MARNUMI-480515 format. One line per field, with one value per residue (C-alpha): residue number from 0; residue in one letter; x, y, z. Coordinates in Angstrom, 2 decimals. Layout:
BEGIN
i = NUM,...
aa = A,...
u = X,...
v = Y,...
w = Z,...
END
This chain:
BEGIN
i = 0,1,2,3,4,5,6,7,8,9,10,11,12,13,14,15,16,17,18,19,20,21,22,23,24,25,26,27,28,29,30,31,32,33,34,35,36,37,38,39,40,41,42,43,44,45,46,47,48,49,50,51,52,53,54,55,56,57,58,59,60,61,62,63,64,65,66,67,68,69,70,71,72,73,74,75,76,77,78,79,80,81,82,83,84,85,86,87,88,89,90,91,92,93,94,95,96,97,98,99,100,101,102,103,104,105,106,107,108,109,110,111,112,113,114,115,116,117,118,119,120,121,122,123,124,125,126,127,128,129,130,131,132,133,134,135,136,137,138,139,140,141,142,143,144,145,146,147,148,149,150,151,152,153,154,155,156,157,158,159,160,161,162,163,164,165,166,167,168,169,170,171,172,173,174,175,176,177,178,179,180,181,182,183,184,185,186,187,188,189,190,191,192,193,194,195,196,197,198,199,200,201,202,203,204,205,206,207,208,209,210,211,212,213,214,215,216,217,218,219,220,221,222,223,224,225,226,227,228,229,230,231,232,233,234,235,236,237,238,239,240,241,242,243,244,245,246,247,248,249,250,251,252,253,254,255,256,257,258,259,260,261,262,263,264,265,266,267,268,269,270,271,272,273,274,275,276,277,278,279,280,281,282,283,284,285,286,287,288,289,290,291,292,293,294,295,296,297,298,299,300,301,302,303,304,305,306,307,308,309,310,311,312,313,314,315,316,317,318,319,320,321,322,323,324,325,326,327,328,329,330,331,332,333
aa = X,X,X,X,X,X,X,X,X,X,X,X,X,X,X,X,X,X,X,X,X,X,X,X,X,X,X,X,X,X,X,X,X,X,X,X,X,X,X,X,X,X,X,X,X,X,X,X,X,X,X,X,X,X,X,X,X,X,X,X,X,X,X,X,X,X,X,X,X,X,X,X,X,X,X,X,X,X,X,X,X,X,X,X,X,X,X,X,X,X,X,X,X,X,X,X,X,X,X,X,X,X,X,X,X,X,X,X,X,X,X,X,X,X,X,X,X,X,X,X,X,X,X,X,X,X,X,X,X,X,X,X,X,X,X,X,X,X,X,X,X,X,X,X,X,X,X,X,X,X,X,X,X,X,X,X,X,X,X,X,X,X,X,X,X,X,X,X,X,X,X,X,X,X,X,X,X,X,X,X,X,X,X,X,X,X,X,X,X,X,X,X,X,X,X,X,X,X,X,X,X,X,X,X,X,X,X,X,X,X,X,X,X,X,X,X,X,X,X,X,X,X,X,X,X,X,X,X,X,X,X,X,X,X,X,X,X,X,X,X,X,X,X,X,X,X,X,X,X,X,X,X,X,X,X,X,X,X,X,X,X,X,X,X,X,X,X,X,X,X,X,X,X,X,X,X,X,X,X,X,X,X,X,X,X,X,X,X,X,X,X,X,X,X,X,X,X,X,X,X,X,X,X,X,X,X,X,X,X,X,X,X,X,X,X,X,X,X,X,X,X,X,X,X,X,X,X,X,X,X,X,X,X,X
u = -16.28,-14.10,-11.61,-14.12,-15.25,-11.60,-11.17,-13.77,-12.79,-9.39,-11.06,-13.17,-10.61,-8.49,-11.27,-12.01,-8.52,-8.31,-11.44,-10.10,-6.99,-8.68,-11.01,-8.06,-6.34,-9.46,-9.88,-6.52,-6.16,-2.61,-1.92,0.94,0.32,2.15,0.87,3.03,3.25,1.72,-1.29,-1.98,-2.03,-5.11,-7.41,-6.19,-6.79,-10.18,-10.87,-10.06,-12.16,-15.21,-15.12,-12.77,-10.79,-6.91,-4.70,-0.96,0.67,3.84,4.88,6.47,6.69,4.43,6.98,8.30,4.79,4.61,8.00,7.18,3.65,5.32,7.97,5.37,2.54,2.98,2.39,0.34,1.47,-1.25,-4.99,-4.91,-2.82,-3.75,-2.72,-0.48,-0.87,-3.57,-0.92,1.00,-2.22,-2.62,0.91,-0.10,-3.26,-0.92,1.57,-1.34,-1.05,-4.63,-8.11,-11.37,-13.59,-16.64,-17.44,-20.87,-21.91,-19.83,-22.11,-19.90,-17.28,-19.66,-20.85,-17.19,-14.77,-12.03,-11.79,-11.35,-10.60,-13.05,-13.22,-12.38,-8.99,-8.31,-10.68,-9.68,-10.41,-8.70,-7.28,-4.02,-1.96,1.81,3.38,6.39,7.36,9.44,11.29,10.38,13.89,15.91,13.89,14.05,17.67,18.59,16.16,14.88,11.18,9.31,9.13,5.58,6.29,8.25,10.74,11.58,13.20,16.14,17.16,20.81,19.85,18.47,21.44,21.89,18.81,16.01,14.85,12.40,12.41,13.42,10.63,11.30,10.55,8.05,4.56,4.76,8.13,6.70,3.41,5.64,7.65,4.23,2.71,5.76,5.56,1.94,2.30,5.69,5.78,8.13,11.33,11.03,10.33,13.46,15.45,13.96,14.70,18.25,18.43,16.41,18.87,21.71,19.90,18.91,20.38,19.38,16.96,14.80,12.99,9.66,7.87,7.16,10.83,11.47,8.81,10.87,13.96,12.57,11.56,14.96,16.50,18.62,17.07,15.03,12.44,10.94,8.71,5.89,2.07,0.28,-1.28,1.90,3.56,0.58,0.21,4.13,5.24,3.12,0.85,4.08,5.32,7.96,8.90,7.34,5.04,2.98,3.36,1.25,2.96,0.52,0.10,0.62,0.29,-2.03,-3.08,-6.29,-4.92,-5.89,-6.37,-6.95,-7.49,-4.47,-4.87,-4.96,-4.51,-4.98,-7.80,-10.26,-13.29,-11.61,-9.98,-13.55,-14.68,-11.70,-12.29,-16.07,-15.03,-12.37,-15.07,-17.39,-18.28,-16.68,-13.34,-13.19,-13.45,-10.38,-8.39,-8.94,-6.01,-3.64,-5.34,-6.34,-9.51,-11.78,-13.82,-16.93,-19.11,-20.50,-17.14,-16.14,-12.82,-10.04,-9.79,-6.82,-6.56,-5.89,-9.01,-9.07,-11.16,-8.46,-5.46,-4.77,-4.12,-2.21,-4.27,-3.18,-4.06,-3.86,-4.19,-1.49,0.69,0.56,0.88,4.18,5.46,8.25,9.32,9.57,11.12,13.83,14.32,14.48,17.24,19.19,18.76,19.56,21.99,20.58
v = 59.62,58.91,57.34,55.16,54.14,53.59,51.52,49.52,48.98,47.72,45.39,43.66,43.20,41.56,39.33,38.35,37.70,35.72,33.52,33.02,31.80,29.60,28.21,27.31,25.41,23.65,22.54,20.85,17.31,15.85,12.22,9.84,7.32,4.16,4.12,5.04,8.53,8.69,6.54,8.65,11.74,10.23,9.53,12.76,15.22,13.79,13.76,17.53,18.01,16.48,17.89,21.17,19.69,20.10,17.26,17.86,14.46,12.53,9.40,6.53,2.82,1.09,0.05,3.60,5.18,2.67,3.79,7.41,7.23,5.37,8.13,10.90,9.13,11.67,14.72,13.44,15.28,13.43,12.21,9.53,6.54,5.86,2.67,-0.48,-4.12,-4.68,-6.70,-3.62,-1.76,-4.72,-3.96,-0.13,-0.97,-2.92,-0.03,2.13,4.48,4.22,4.84,3.17,4.67,3.00,4.30,5.82,3.91,0.72,-2.47,-4.62,-4.06,-4.35,-7.93,-9.19,-8.90,-10.43,-7.00,-4.64,-4.76,-6.04,-2.72,-0.67,0.29,0.07,-0.83,-2.51,-0.74,-2.95,-6.60,-7.45,-10.61,-10.99,-11.91,-12.16,-9.57,-11.37,-9.69,-11.48,-10.71,-12.19,-15.20,-15.55,-14.97,-17.32,-19.90,-20.34,-21.36,-18.73,-19.28,-20.53,-21.50,-20.04,-22.95,-22.08,-18.82,-20.89,-22.23,-21.61,-19.63,-17.05,-16.19,-12.25,-11.77,-11.18,-8.13,-7.54,-4.92,-4.96,-6.29,-3.74,-0.85,-2.42,-3.68,-5.77,-7.47,-7.93,-9.42,-11.92,-12.81,-13.43,-15.46,-17.73,-17.91,-18.74,-21.18,-23.19,-22.48,-20.02,-22.30,-23.48,-19.91,-18.48,-21.30,-20.95,-16.82,-17.41,-19.65,-16.88,-14.34,-15.80,-15.13,-11.46,-8.80,-6.08,-5.20,-2.00,0.21,0.34,-3.08,-1.46,-0.37,-3.94,-3.94,-0.94,-2.62,-5.65,-3.45,-1.84,-5.17,-4.75,-8.09,-11.03,-11.09,-8.61,-9.76,-7.36,-6.91,-7.93,-4.56,-3.16,-5.37,-4.45,-0.68,0.14,-2.73,-4.11,-0.92,1.23,-0.89,-2.78,-6.03,-7.53,-10.82,-11.25,-14.33,-15.30,-18.24,-21.60,-20.35,-16.86,-14.24,-11.26,-8.33,-6.34,-2.94,-0.58,2.87,4.14,7.22,8.25,8.42,11.91,13.43,17.22,16.64,13.79,15.26,15.55,12.30,10.52,12.36,11.02,7.36,7.49,8.90,6.43,3.73,5.17,3.79,6.86,6.67,2.87,3.04,5.25,2.15,0.80,2.89,1.00,-2.68,-2.85,-4.76,-2.63,-4.04,-1.91,-4.57,-1.69,-0.44,-1.66,-3.81,-3.16,-5.62,-8.01,-7.28,-10.34,-11.41,-13.34,-16.01,-16.44,-17.49,-19.98,-18.12,-18.79,-18.84,-15.75,-14.95,-11.27,-10.58,-12.92,-11.62,-8.03,-8.48,-10.63,-8.02,-6.54,-10.20,-11.29,-8.33,-8.62,-12.25,-11.40,-8.89,-11.18,-14.13,-12.42,-10.05,-6.92
w = 13.92,11.01,13.16,14.78,11.34,10.22,13.45,12.67,8.94,10.06,12.68,10.08,7.57,10.28,11.40,7.70,7.30,10.25,9.48,6.13,7.52,9.78,7.26,5.05,7.64,8.43,5.09,4.72,5.07,6.08,5.10,4.51,1.76,0.84,-2.88,-5.90,-6.29,-9.65,-8.62,-5.36,-7.37,-9.40,-6.17,-3.98,-7.03,-7.57,-3.81,-3.90,-6.98,-5.37,-1.90,-2.18,0.53,0.00,0.81,1.64,1.62,1.89,0.05,1.95,1.98,4.10,6.68,6.67,7.31,10.35,11.69,11.12,12.71,15.82,16.24,16.04,18.35,20.97,18.26,15.26,12.07,10.00,10.34,7.53,6.50,3.13,1.25,2.14,3.17,5.89,7.64,8.29,9.47,12.06,13.23,13.44,15.51,18.16,17.97,18.99,16.11,14.58,15.70,15.06,12.15,10.96,7.51,6.83,3.70,3.36,3.89,1.94,4.69,7.46,6.09,5.85,8.73,6.63,4.78,7.63,11.34,13.56,15.62,12.41,13.25,9.67,6.56,3.44,-0.16,-2.55,-3.29,-4.63,-5.23,-5.19,-8.95,-10.67,-13.24,-15.94,-18.54,-21.63,-23.55,-20.88,-20.81,-24.54,-24.86,-22.11,-23.01,-19.58,-18.47,-16.73,-12.75,-11.74,-8.26,-5.40,-5.61,-9.16,-7.93,-6.17,-9.63,-10.31,-13.84,-11.63,-9.73,-9.35,-11.44,-9.04,-7.40,-4.32,-1.50,2.01,4.42,6.74,4.50,1.91,2.49,-0.65,0.30,4.20,2.49,0.75,3.85,5.52,2.79,2.87,6.73,6.35,3.73,4.64,8.31,9.89,10.17,6.49,5.24,6.42,5.33,2.13,1.80,2.95,-0.20,-2.34,-1.11,-3.20,-6.26,-5.27,-7.34,-5.07,-2.43,-2.73,-0.26,-2.26,-3.70,-7.08,-8.09,-8.80,-11.74,-13.53,-12.79,-14.57,-17.44,-18.09,-18.16,-15.01,-13.50,-14.97,-12.30,-9.94,-7.14,-6.68,-6.64,-9.72,-10.11,-9.83,-12.64,-15.09,-14.21,-14.12,-16.26,-18.99,-19.62,-19.99,-22.80,-21.04,-22.38,-19.23,-18.65,-15.41,-13.78,-10.60,-8.93,-8.33,-4.81,-3.67,-1.02,-1.09,0.45,1.47,0.94,3.73,5.01,8.37,10.74,12.74,16.61,17.80,13.97,13.40,10.73,12.09,10.64,7.09,7.61,8.17,4.93,2.96,4.10,3.02,-0.38,-1.00,-0.32,-2.82,-6.44,-7.96,-6.01,-6.33,-10.06,-10.47,-9.57,-13.02,-14.01,-11.67,-12.18,-8.46,-7.80,-5.60,-2.89,-3.60,-5.81,-7.47,-9.01,-12.41,-12.63,-15.33,-18.11,-17.27,-13.46,-11.40,-9.29,-6.15,-7.82,-10.56,-8.43,-5.60,-2.50,0.49,3.53,5.75,9.28,9.16,12.75,13.81,10.94,12.04,15.74,14.78,12.40,14.61,15.54,11.92,10.58,13.39,12.48,8.86,9.53,11.81,9.29,6.07,7.82,5.76
END
């Protein structure tokens, strides 16, 4: 009898251990994020606190996320792609790496198809405009006027003084390229970038890196999203002035469920949470403009109504992402 009891006890302990491991595995969400590492922690830690769902994540630039998801398409390692420009997500849709999910409570998305994919292959959760981070000490020392148009960046005084990311690794830079193509026409946009390249000090893999470079005085101008200029530059005490050009490109920052990902149910919970008032108001720390109309906006954040935005067809841009990037690399030689 004692042996029977002992055997049953061992089996029960083993079963409990197995169940515990299974539950632990089931309660872990895997994702790639294109948000800044420090910013991503804000949302993901809050999500875990609110839901008791652990998140295992890797930070990559948006272009790098797309490249990795393509490579892993037959064996997806994550269930959510969190952050990056909507144009990259359109490219992801055409590459077949995302899958539709209509959020449970997000009427503001249902009513506005410009903030999401028509079939919900991706949904937007913030707005951001491209701007120039300008080192105030450099401009004062060199007695140069701040650039207020894209044409201003071609002036000889900015030779070797501008920083931007590679369009094939960075959503920020690809959005910039897409905006120039949308506003100038494709041929003129590439001719413009060939001239701009003469003034580029260096290219980065991440869009926000140019803000830090500008703050450290390594360059005079960094091309980045306005929220990154404010969050990583101005609010950190760097001698930086944000200038939004008279006409500029923009993003609808997005997230999506990865096709065939291992944690689909948890991924859907994260997307629902991310669009809530609670989650959207966390973006005040990073000066992003939330899409949920109930969420508060950080003072000083650049709103769509305050700038002149280039008309951009995200669907066309995303569909032409591979071609435009290939053409950029061939034209610029990088």
